Every structure is written in C-alpha cells, then in structure tokens.
N, C-alpha and C positions, 0 to 999 in steps of 0.2 A: 490589519491585514498584516502589518508591516512584522507582528508578530507572531503570523503563519508563513510567514512568506520560508525560516528556518528549519518550521516542519515541511516542509514540502524539495526545500533543497538537498537539506539530508539522509533522508527517505530519501532520497532518486540515487545523488552520491552513495549511498553506502548499496543501493539497488545495483549502479553499474560494476560498482568496487568491484563487489558476488558476481556477477554476469564473465566477469571480465579474467579474474580466481579461476573460475572453471572452466575458463574458454582453454584458457595458460593450460590446463592442466585436468585435463578431458577422465585419465585414470582414479583423481581423487579420492579419500569413499571421500562421504562423508559434505563432497560440494552438491550435491541433490537438494543439499538439505540445507543445507546455507542457504542455494537460491531460496527459496522455497520458504522461506526465516523471512528473507530478505521480501517475496515480492511481498507475501504479503501484509510483513511490517509497513510494505511502502501505500497498499490499495484501504490500509487502518487508516494511518494517516492524508493522503491525501481526501481520504474523506472526512477525514476533520476543517484539513485545509476551506474546502466544498462547504459544508457544515456555518464554518465562517461567515466567508465572504456571506452568505446564501440571505444570517443574520444579519452581518452590512447593507446586504441590499432590501431590505425595507420591504414592504409590506407589497411592492411590486412585485414583488418578484417570486411568485407565487402564479403570478396568471402565465398561462401557455404564452401569452400573443410577450413577456419579456424570457430573452435567447437565454438566464439563466439558468430561469425553469429545466431546460429543457441535457442542459447538464448534468445539474442536481440532479437530478430523474438517473441520467446515464452516471453515474458518480455512486449512484448506493443502489445501480443495479448494476454495476461491477462491484461493491463489495460486496451486496445477496451469495456471487458464484463464486461454485467452490474452491476455485484460486487462490480467496478472503476468509474460507472458511479456518476461525479458532481454533481446531481441533489442530491446524496442521500448527501449532503453539505443540500441543503436548505431543503432537508424533515425532519434532523434532529437539521435546529435551527431551523425549526416549532416545532418542539416536544419539543423541549430547552420552549419556548419561547409559545403556550399554560399552560406548568404547570405551569403556576406564577401566 
C-alpha cells in the first residue's frame, strides 16, 4: 500500500493546486480545461489506489459483509461517470494545441 499512497497524495495535491489557481483567476483562459484534466486524472489515480487496496484485502473483499466491497463499488461507479471519461484527455489536448 505504501507504493500507492504517493499516487493518492500527488493526485490530491494536483487537483487542489489546479482548483486554487482557477479560483485566483476565474477569467483566465484554459483554466477550466486544467480543472477538467486534474479531476479526470485524480479519479483515475484514485481508482488505481482502490484497486491495489482491494487486491491486498484478499478473498474476503468481495463479500457484501466486508465494508471495503462497498467502497470498491463506489469508486468504480465514480470512475464510470462523465467526469472520468478518457475523452477529456483528448479534449484538453485539443484545447492546449489550439491555443498555440
């Protein structure tokens, strides 16, 4: 699990730093793309952390009686929502390239 903690902490720091930058300058162009990228990337990194914890929990992690099973399902439900779509990476890339 120690190998996955940096994924979570760096993702969280990246998301918060991007959100704070947007809050400081709401009129800046490209900031909304930066927040979309940060949120999407953070969701994907969080799912990886949950997957690692799930595998470490062992065979009992799949049972509904195990509280982790619900957290696993919740994280993967979030990862399937519109904010986590892989197409966001493409959209942000297009926005970055069109600014040049």
